[in-house]
DOLUMLO-33789 format. One record per residue (C-alpha): chain; x, y, z; residue in three letters. Coordinates in pm, 1 decimal. Layout:
<atoms>
[A [X Y Z] Ala]
...
</atoms>
This chain:
<atoms>
[A [-8838.4 11368.9 -2702.2] Met]
[A [-9086.6 11681.9 -2781.8] Phe]
[A [-9279.1 11684.8 -3096.7] Ser]
[A [-9468.4 12025.8 -3092.3] Thr]
[A [-9379.3 12408.3 -2953.4] Val]
[A [-9695.4 12367.6 -2739.2] Arg]
[A [-9543.5 12090.0 -2545.5] Ala]
[A [-9209.6 12225.2 -2515.1] Ala]
[A [-9390.9 12544.3 -2382.0] Arg]
[A [-9626.5 12358.7 -2138.2] Leu]
[A [-9341.2 12172.2 -2031.4] Arg]
[A [-9129.9 12493.0 -1968.5] Ile]
[A [-9439.0 12658.2 -1762.8] Ala]
[A [-9496.6 12358.5 -1540.0] Arg]
[A [-9109.4 12334.8 -1456.9] Phe]
[A [-9117.6 12702.6 -1362.7] Phe]
[A [-9385.4 12676.4 -1158.6] Ala]
[A [-9263.4 12432.6 -925.8] Leu]
[A [-8892.8 12494.2 -942.8] Ile]
[A [-8838.8 12835.1 -976.4] Ser]
[A [-9086.8 13138.7 -853.3] Val]
[A [-9207.7 13206.4 -1235.7] Ile]
[A [-9028.0 13567.0 -1349.6] Trp]
[A [-9281.0 13796.6 -1337.2] Val]
[A [-9208.1 14156.9 -1453.9] Ala]
[A [-9222.2 14367.5 -1174.5] Ala]
[A [-9256.1 14774.5 -1126.6] Cys]
[A [-8975.0 14943.1 -1076.4] Glu]
[A [-8902.2 14963.5 -674.9] Pro]
[A [-8898.0 15321.3 -552.7] Ile]
[A [-8554.8 15436.4 -416.1] Pro]
[A [-8516.0 15406.6 -25.7] Val]
[A [-8251.6 15400.4 239.2] Thr]
[A [-8262.5 15145.9 522.3] Asn]
[A [-8107.2 15385.2 793.1] Ser]
[A [-8470.5 15405.0 966.7] Asn]
[A [-8501.7 15041.0 1009.9] Thr]
[A [-8630.5 15034.1 1364.9] Ser]
[A [-8414.3 14897.5 1625.1] Ser]
[A [-8614.3 14587.7 1787.5] Val]
[A [-8509.2 14427.1 2188.4] Asn]
[A [-8404.6 14077.6 2116.8] Pro]
[A [-8511.9 13970.7 2461.2] Asn]
[A [-8841.4 14035.6 2346.7] Asp]
[A [-9049.9 13870.1 2116.4] Pro]
[A [-9014.0 14020.4 1779.3] Val]
[A [-9316.9 14016.6 1547.4] Thr]
[A [-9249.7 13863.4 1170.5] Val]
[A [-9490.1 13880.8 901.8] Ala]
[A [-9527.8 13583.5 679.2] Leu]
[A [-9672.1 13674.5 353.0] Leu]
[A [-9789.9 13372.4 140.8] Val]
[A [-10018.7 13319.3 -146.9] Pro]
[A [-10331.2 13192.0 17.0] Gly]
[A [-10681.3 13286.9 -102.2] Gly]
[A [-10582.0 13269.0 -471.2] Ser]
[A [-10854.2 13010.2 -557.9] Gly]
[A [-10569.8 12859.5 -693.0] Val]
[A [-10531.9 12510.7 -569.5] Glu]
[A [-10127.5 12531.4 -607.1] Ser]
[A [-10113.3 12863.1 -406.9] Asp]
[A [-10330.4 12699.9 -99.6] Ser]
[A [-10099.3 12423.3 -95.7] Phe]
[A [-9772.9 12610.8 -146.2] Leu]
[A [-9919.7 12874.3 112.2] Ala]
[A [-9951.6 12594.2 408.6] Ser]
[A [-9646.6 12437.9 311.3] Asn]
[A [-9464.5 12810.5 377.6] Leu]
[A [-9619.2 12841.0 689.7] Glu]
[A [-9546.0 12502.7 781.7] Asn]
[A [-9168.1 12556.0 668.7] Ala]
[A [-9142.4 12896.8 911.7] Ala]
[A [-9342.5 12698.8 1227.0] Arg]
[A [-9073.5 12406.0 1200.3] Leu]
[A [-8777.4 12649.4 1206.5] Ala]
[A [-8948.7 12864.8 1478.6] Ile]
[A [-8928.3 12547.7 1680.3] Ser]
[A [-8554.9 12520.8 1657.6] Asp]
[A [-8490.4 12859.9 1791.3] Leu]
[A [-8315.1 12855.3 2115.6] Asn]
[A [-8366.2 13237.5 2323.5] Gly]
[A [-8561.2 13368.2 2041.7] Val]
[A [-8934.9 13465.5 2069.9] Gln]
[A [-9099.7 13492.7 1703.7] Ile]
[A [-9424.9 13621.1 1710.1] Asn]
[A [-9524.4 13483.5 1371.2] Leu]
[A [-9883.8 13636.3 1185.0] Arg]
[A [-9974.0 13490.5 844.0] Val]
[A [-10125.7 13692.8 630.8] Tyr]
[A [-10266.1 13610.6 260.1] Asn]
[A [-10163.4 13783.2 -61.4] Thr]
[A [-10397.0 13582.1 -296.9] Ala]
[A [-10114.1 13605.2 -542.0] Ala]
[A [-10209.0 13971.3 -605.6] Ser]
[A [-9987.9 14275.8 -588.2] Pro]
[A [-10269.1 14532.6 -484.4] Ala]
[A [-10339.2 14271.0 -213.8] Gln]
[A [-9974.5 14219.5 -111.4] Ala]
[A [-9938.2 14581.7 -68.5] Ala]
[A [-10264.2 14612.8 148.0] Ala]
[A [-10149.8 14272.3 375.9] Val]
[A [-9789.7 14411.1 405.4] Ala]
[A [-9925.2 14754.6 530.1] Thr]
[A [-10135.2 14609.1 767.2] Gln]
[A [-9846.0 14379.3 896.7] Ala]
[A [-9660.7 14684.6 993.2] Val]
[A [-9948.7 14841.8 1177.0] Asn]
[A [-9998.8 14511.3 1356.3] Asp]
[A [-9663.1 14539.8 1460.5] Gly]
[A [-9440.5 14327.1 1229.5] Ala]
[A [-9060.2 14456.1 1230.9] Gln]
[A [-8964.1 14231.2 921.8] Ile]
[A [-9145.2 14089.3 642.2] Ile]
[A [-9097.1 13754.8 506.9] Leu]
[A [-9276.9 13689.0 116.4] Gly]
[A [-9432.1 13718.0 -77.5] Pro]
[A [-9380.0 13457.7 -352.3] Leu]
[A [-9464.6 13661.6 -702.8] Tyr]
[A [-9238.8 13907.6 -833.7] Ala]
[A [-9473.8 14138.6 -859.1] Glu]
[A [-9663.7 14118.8 -505.3] Ala]
[A [-9306.4 14117.6 -357.2] Ala]
[A [-9225.1 14428.4 -526.4] Asn]
[A [-9577.6 14592.7 -435.1] Ala]
[A [-9495.2 14485.1 -43.1] Ala]
[A [-9184.6 14637.3 -48.0] Gly]
[A [-9285.1 14942.0 -216.0] Val]
[A [-9564.0 14990.2 51.2] Ala]
[A [-9338.3 14964.4 377.7] Val]
[A [-9064.4 15113.6 228.6] Ala]
[A [-9074.5 15406.3 458.3] Asn]
[A [-9178.2 15267.4 745.9] Arg]
[A [-8858.2 15092.0 805.9] Gly]
[A [-8911.2 14732.8 762.0] Val]
[A [-8735.3 14499.8 547.5] Asn]
[A [-8864.4 14241.3 311.6] Val]
[A [-8706.8 13933.4 258.6] Leu]
[A [-8924.6 13781.5 -62.4] Ala]
[A [-8910.9 13426.7 -188.7] Phe]
[A [-8896.5 13550.3 -542.2] Ser]
[A [-8598.3 13485.7 -731.2] Asn]
[A [-8653.5 13743.1 -983.5] Asn]
[A [-8346.2 13996.2 -895.4] Thr]
[A [-8494.4 14283.4 -1087.6] Ser]
[A [-8687.5 14367.7 -795.4] Ile]
[A [-8393.0 14342.7 -544.8] Ala]
[A [-8229.8 14638.1 -344.6] Gly]
[A [-8376.0 14895.4 -131.8] Asn]
[A [-8537.1 14746.7 159.7] Asn]
[A [-8628.7 14403.3 -76.5] Val]
[A [-8393.3 14120.9 -73.3] Phe]
[A [-8497.6 13804.3 -245.9] Val]
[A [-8439.2 13436.8 -95.6] Leu]
[A [-8465.6 13256.9 -389.0] Gly]
[A [-8182.9 13086.0 -604.3] Ala]
[A [-8091.0 13301.0 -862.5] Thr]
[A [-7963.1 13237.2 -1234.7] Phe]
[A [-7659.6 13493.9 -1154.9] Gln]
[A [-7543.2 13297.8 -832.2] Asn]
[A [-7514.5 12978.2 -1028.7] Thr]
[A [-7361.8 13168.3 -1345.4] Ala]
[A [-7084.4 13280.6 -1128.3] Asn]
[A [-7029.2 12975.1 -949.4] Arg]
[A [-6979.1 12767.8 -1279.8] Leu]
[A [-6788.7 13068.5 -1464.8] Val]
[A [-6553.4 13039.9 -1097.2] Ser]
[A [-6491.5 12729.8 -1147.3] Tyr]
[A [-6420.5 12718.9 -1494.3] Ala]
[A [-6117.3 12933.6 -1501.8] Gln]
[A [-5981.0 12694.7 -1223.2] Thr]
[A [-5977.1 12479.0 -1535.9] Gln]
[A [-5821.1 12678.3 -1742.7] Gly]
[A [-6171.7 12801.6 -1936.4] Ile]
[A [-6199.2 13114.2 -1997.4] Asn]
[A [-6385.6 13213.1 -2302.1] Ser]
[A [-6729.0 13125.9 -2326.4] His]
[A [-6990.5 13052.2 -2600.2] Met]
[A [-7374.2 13141.1 -2440.9] Ile]
[A [-7629.8 12966.3 -2630.6] Val]
[A [-8001.2 13037.4 -2512.3] His]
[A [-8356.5 12940.9 -2579.4] Gly]
[A [-8540.5 13271.0 -2722.1] Asp]
[A [-8803.2 13293.2 -2428.3] Asp]
[A [-8800.0 13416.8 -2124.4] Leu]
[A [-8583.8 13203.7 -1931.0] Gln]
[A [-8341.3 13195.0 -2204.9] Gly]
[A [-8318.7 13576.1 -2211.7] Ala]
[A [-8275.0 13624.5 -1798.7] Val]
[A [-8025.8 13338.8 -1818.5] Gly]
[A [-7833.9 13492.5 -2117.4] Arg]
[A [-7769.6 13800.0 -1946.1] Asp]
[A [-7706.5 13597.4 -1631.2] Ala]
[A [-7394.1 13399.3 -1785.9] Ile]
[A [-7263.6 13740.4 -1964.8] Ser]
[A [-7247.9 13920.6 -1633.3] Ser]
[A [-7076.1 13640.3 -1478.3] Ala]
[A [-6847.1 13585.3 -1723.5] Val]
[A [-6709.6 13958.0 -1748.8] Arg]
[A [-6731.4 14039.0 -1396.7] Ser]
[A [-6488.3 13749.3 -1340.3] Asn]
[A [-6272.5 13862.0 -1618.9] Gly]
[A [-6331.5 13616.9 -1867.3] Ala]
[A [-6456.3 13663.0 -2259.7] Thr]
[A [-6805.8 13612.0 -2394.8] Val]
[A [-6668.3 13447.2 -2709.0] Ala]
[A [-7025.7 13479.4 -2882.5] Gly]
[A [-7368.3 13430.4 -2832.7] Ile]
[A [-7655.9 13212.6 -3018.5] Ala]
[A [-8026.1 13167.5 -2961.9] Ser]
[A [-8272.5 12913.2 -3075.9] Tyr]
[A [-8672.5 12881.2 -3144.9] Pro]
[A [-8852.5 12695.3 -2846.7] Met]
[A [-8960.5 12393.3 -3064.4] Ser]
[A [-8781.5 12111.0 -3161.6] Gln]
[A [-8794.0 12161.4 -3524.2] Gln]
[A [-8659.3 12515.6 -3420.3] Gly]
[A [-8352.1 12385.0 -3239.2] Ile]
[A [-8283.9 12125.6 -3508.3] Ile]
[A [-8281.7 12399.1 -3793.4] Ser]
[A [-8051.3 12643.0 -3546.0] Ala]
[A [-7801.7 12365.6 -3434.8] Ala]
[A [-7582.4 12401.8 -3781.0] Ser]
[A [-7542.9 12756.9 -3728.7] Gly]
[A [-7465.1 12761.9 -3373.7] Ile]
[A [-7178.2 12504.7 -3414.0] Ala]
[A [-7048.0 12696.4 -3703.9] Ser]
[A [-7023.4 12975.0 -3419.7] Gln]
[A [-6933.4 12803.3 -3156.2] Val]
[A [-6650.0 12655.4 -3387.1] Arg]
[A [-6542.9 12993.8 -3540.8] Ser]
[A [-6534.0 13162.5 -3187.5] Ser]
[A [-6308.3 12938.0 -3058.9] Gly]
[A [-6496.6 12897.8 -2730.0] Ala]
[A [-6372.3 12653.8 -2484.1] Gln]
[A [-6709.1 12625.8 -2353.0] Ser]
[A [-7068.3 12618.5 -2482.9] Val]
[A [-7271.3 12750.2 -2172.5] Phe]
[A [-7651.1 12593.4 -2181.5] Leu]
[A [-7957.7 12800.1 -2042.3] Thr]
[A [-8186.2 12516.6 -2137.9] Ala]
[A [-8404.2 12349.2 -1878.6] Gly]
[A [-8454.7 11969.9 -1879.3] Ile]
[A [-8779.6 11925.7 -1876.0] Asn]
[A [-8801.2 12139.6 -2204.0] Ala]
[A [-8492.6 12233.8 -2480.4] Asp]
[A [-8224.8 12089.6 -2297.3] Leu]
[A [-8201.8 11702.6 -2415.5] Pro]
[A [-8292.7 11863.9 -2810.0] Ile]
[A [-7956.1 12122.1 -2800.0] Ile]
[A [-7772.7 11882.6 -2592.7] Ala]
[A [-7841.1 11606.3 -2912.7] Thr]
[A [-7822.8 11868.4 -3181.3] Ala]
[A [-7470.4 11999.1 -3141.3] Leu]
[A [-7254.3 11719.8 -3118.9] Pro]
[A [-7451.6 11587.8 -3413.7] Glu]
[A [-7310.0 11856.6 -3588.7] Gln]
[A [-6963.8 11800.9 -3485.1] Gly]
[A [-6954.6 11998.5 -3154.1] Ile]
[A [-6719.0 11750.3 -2946.1] Asn]
[A [-6812.2 11780.0 -2578.4] Pro]
[A [-6446.7 11598.5 -2492.5] Asn]
[A [-6283.6 11968.3 -2642.5] Thr]
[A [-6554.7 12197.6 -2588.4] Thr]
[A [-6692.4 12183.3 -2233.6] Lys]
[A [-7055.7 12194.2 -2164.6] Met]
[A [-7146.3 12419.6 -1880.1] Leu]
[A [-7562.7 12420.0 -1721.9] Gly]
[A [-7701.3 12696.0 -1589.7] Leu]
[A [-8007.4 12460.3 -1456.6] Thr]
[A [-8021.5 12141.8 -1261.4] Arg]
[A [-7913.6 11839.5 -1478.6] Trp]
[A [-8001.4 11550.2 -1227.1] Asp]
[A [-8338.9 11666.1 -1222.3] Val]
[A [-8439.1 11391.2 -1444.5] Ala]
[A [-8263.2 11085.4 -1494.1] Pro]
[A [-8287.8 11033.3 -1884.4] Gln]
[A [-8058.1 11362.9 -1920.5] Ala]
[A [-7759.9 11171.6 -1758.4] Leu]
[A [-7743.6 10963.7 -2104.5] Ala]
[A [-7747.8 11257.2 -2318.5] Leu]
[A [-7428.0 11254.1 -2553.3] Pro]
[A [-7367.7 11612.5 -2552.3] Gly]
[A [-7361.4 11637.5 -2155.9] Leu]
[A [-7085.0 11334.0 -2100.1] Gln]
[A [-6818.6 11528.1 -1907.3] Gly]
[A [-7019.3 11855.5 -1876.0] Gly]
[A [-7073.3 12045.8 -1524.8] Val]
[A [-7343.3 12195.2 -1353.3] Phe]
[A [-7401.5 12317.0 -1000.1] Ala]
[A [-7630.4 12199.5 -759.7] Leu]
[A [-7726.0 12284.7 -386.9] Pro]
[A [-7582.0 12111.9 -61.4] Asp]
[A [-7758.7 11765.6 -117.0] Thr]
[A [-7746.4 11654.9 235.0] Gln]
[A [-7855.0 11968.6 395.4] Met]
[A [-8208.3 11958.9 154.8] Ile]
[A [-8236.7 11550.8 239.9] Ser]
[A [-8200.4 11663.2 609.9] Leu]
[A [-8476.5 11921.2 583.8] Phe]
[A [-8721.3 11663.4 400.0] Glu]
[A [-8711.6 11441.8 641.7] Ser]
[A [-8738.2 11672.7 916.3] Arg]
[A [-9071.6 11836.5 744.5] Tyr]
[A [-9210.3 11480.9 659.1] Ala]
[A [-9182.1 11382.8 951.0] Ala]
[A [-9329.8 11699.9 1140.4] Ala]
[A [-9646.3 11660.6 895.0] Tyr]
[A [-9633.8 11349.9 716.1] Gly]
[A [-9567.1 11454.5 365.1] Gln]
[A [-9271.7 11593.9 170.6] Ala]
[A [-9251.7 11949.0 164.1] Pro]
[A [-9316.2 12151.6 -181.9] His]
[A [-8940.3 12247.3 -320.9] Pro]
[A [-9009.4 12637.2 -246.1] Leu]
[A [-9096.7 12587.0 129.0] Ala]
[A [-8753.1 12555.7 254.6] Gly]
[A [-8736.3 12939.1 168.1] Leu]
[A [-8948.5 13024.6 485.4] Ala]
[A [-8754.9 12805.4 671.4] Phe]
[A [-8458.8 13000.9 597.1] Asp]
[A [-8602.1 13320.5 617.2] Gly]
[A [-8659.7 13241.3 1013.6] Ile]
[A [-8360.1 13050.6 1072.8] Ala]
[A [-8144.5 13385.4 912.7] Ala]
[A [-8381.0 13597.5 1166.3] Ile]
[A [-8337.8 13375.0 1486.1] Gly]
[A [-7970.6 13401.2 1406.9] Ala]
[A [-7974.9 13799.6 1364.8] Leu]
[A [-8175.7 13779.0 1686.0] Leu]
[A [-7927.8 13538.5 1906.2] Ala]
[A [-7689.9 13753.8 1886.3] Asp]
[A [-7828.0 14039.9 2099.6] Gly]
[A [-7795.9 14292.9 1832.4] Asn]
[A [-8086.6 14561.7 1870.2] Pro]
[A [-7998.0 14621.0 1488.8] Glu]
[A [-8029.6 14258.2 1374.7] Ala]
[A [-8316.8 14349.8 1131.5] Leu]
[A [-8156.9 14674.0 975.8] Ser]
[A [-7966.6 14668.4 626.8] Phe]
[A [-7630.5 14620.8 821.6] Gly]
[A [-7760.3 14289.9 1003.5] Gly]
[A [-7936.0 14124.1 744.1] Leu]
[A [-7595.0 14168.6 480.7] Thr]
[A [-7342.7 14042.3 795.2] Gln]
[A [-7047.7 13884.0 595.3] Ala]
[A [-7065.5 13510.5 734.2] Gln]
[A [-7439.8 13437.1 614.2] Gly]
[A [-7656.3 13164.6 760.4] Phe]
[A [-7749.6 12802.6 715.6] Gln]
[A [-8040.7 12723.9 508.4] Gly]
[A [-8205.2 12418.9 382.9] Thr]
[A [-8004.3 12382.5 71.3] Gln]
[A [-7675.9 12483.1 258.8] Gly]
[A [-7499.4 12844.3 358.3] Val]
[A [-7695.7 13165.3 219.2] Phe]
[A [-7600.5 13485.3 279.2] Arg]
[A [-7746.7 13849.9 138.4] Leu]
[A [-7590.3 14091.3 -48.2] Leu]
[A [-7618.3 14458.0 5.4] Pro]
[A [-7797.7 14456.8 -409.3] Asp]
[A [-8067.1 14273.8 -255.2] Gly]
[A [-7997.8 13934.7 -393.3] Thr]
[A [-7822.0 13643.9 -201.6] Asn]
[A [-7511.6 13422.6 -273.4] Gln]
[A [-7595.5 13065.6 -198.5] Arg]
[A [-7325.2 12801.3 -164.5] Ala]
[A [-7347.5 12545.4 -430.4] Leu]
[A [-7138.6 12206.2 -529.1] Ala]
[A [-6983.6 12160.2 -882.0] Ile]
[A [-7106.6 11820.6 -1042.1] Ala]
[A [-6979.1 11651.8 -1363.1] Gln]
[A [-7177.7 11403.9 -1580.3] Ile]
[A [-6945.7 11094.3 -1605.4] Gln]
[A [-7045.7 10760.1 -1738.4] Asn]
[A [-7377.9 10860.2 -1755.7] Asn]
[A [-7400.6 10935.0 -1373.1] Gln]
[A [-7376.2 11257.2 -1128.1] Val]
[A [-7079.3 11281.1 -979.3] Val]
[A [-6966.3 11597.6 -678.4] Ile]
[A [-6663.5 11688.7 -824.9] Ile]
[A [-6624.3 12014.7 -577.2] Glu]
[A [-6842.0 12022.0 -276.4] Pro]
[A [-7056.4 12318.3 -165.6] Ala]
[A [-6877.5 12523.3 69.6] Pro]
[A [-7006.5 12484.6 423.0] Arg]
[A [-6924.4 12844.0 505.2] Ser]
[A [-6820.7 13144.9 347.4] Phe]
[A [-6465.9 13235.5 519.7] Ala]
[A [-6236.8 13311.6 270.4] Gly]
[A [-6493.1 13365.1 -24.4] Leu]
[A [-6548.9 13745.9 -126.4] Gly]
[A [-6923.7 13886.3 -269.7] Phe]
</atoms>
């Protein structure tokens, strides 16, 4: 598995650079109301600014920038009766440049901004145009920057935690032990789970952490197991990632007497992204959440057919942003791009299933519940295809 602290941290870094939009500390967004958002004429072309991380000199940023633009143009090709004038701006993954090009984009006539990617850049862009009546649909998943005129499109731990806690309640599981690594992912995950547990009326039975190394996890496992037993928790809710700490903690806890048949394992991250995880003893019978895989496959196939290669995992966020804008404009509402328009309750169809933007600037994405049974992933509750009957 993992032999050194350095190896574990490198795997964490690579995993989050690819899948998660890196959690970057952001400046505090300034308060602003959205009542001054400019009206649009849905019958005229609407200018959308796409802010991508090109120009940073980093090859991965350039690749992602081109993928985001490709996905946005693919979404535009789907629109019927809606005209979008897409203008692309490079942020160089720099907050200062993001603020400058956001201002330039609005001066050029942009009525809404799609992007940027990194949290600090997205926050800077939002602040720069806060008093111009322009909303920002950022590709970040960092909820600390959400609110005012900034919405985050990225998948959030909070959304996943809410889905899993809600599902657990239907199974009579109301007491959760939160177990997390002592890194940034673990801290953010811990807070998301704690918030979800409490907001759903369940109980946090306890919280335990471990160092981010193989030996550190193994050494901490005995104490964590004792805390799980003494707390009476019905579940162990893990923040661990498959490419880092999950294989170790999911092995160590059963070795310390935690029986996954009686204490359910819940996972904040995707357990299906590495086949070897499916045989881990602690994950048998455990559950995690994942997007609508049929919709993901459909998008990936369309993108590959159009551009000759598979899309970057984050490219679908640009498609989702254009799809949402197009759906709102198609309704003929002159307030389509206002705060109220963007947060309409029925949501939008995206590359990973239905999603909607929430008044606090975060998002809700419909997720399926999956369980590991006999070393295989089984969908036990499919992702909803609409938000009908579901509350915020």
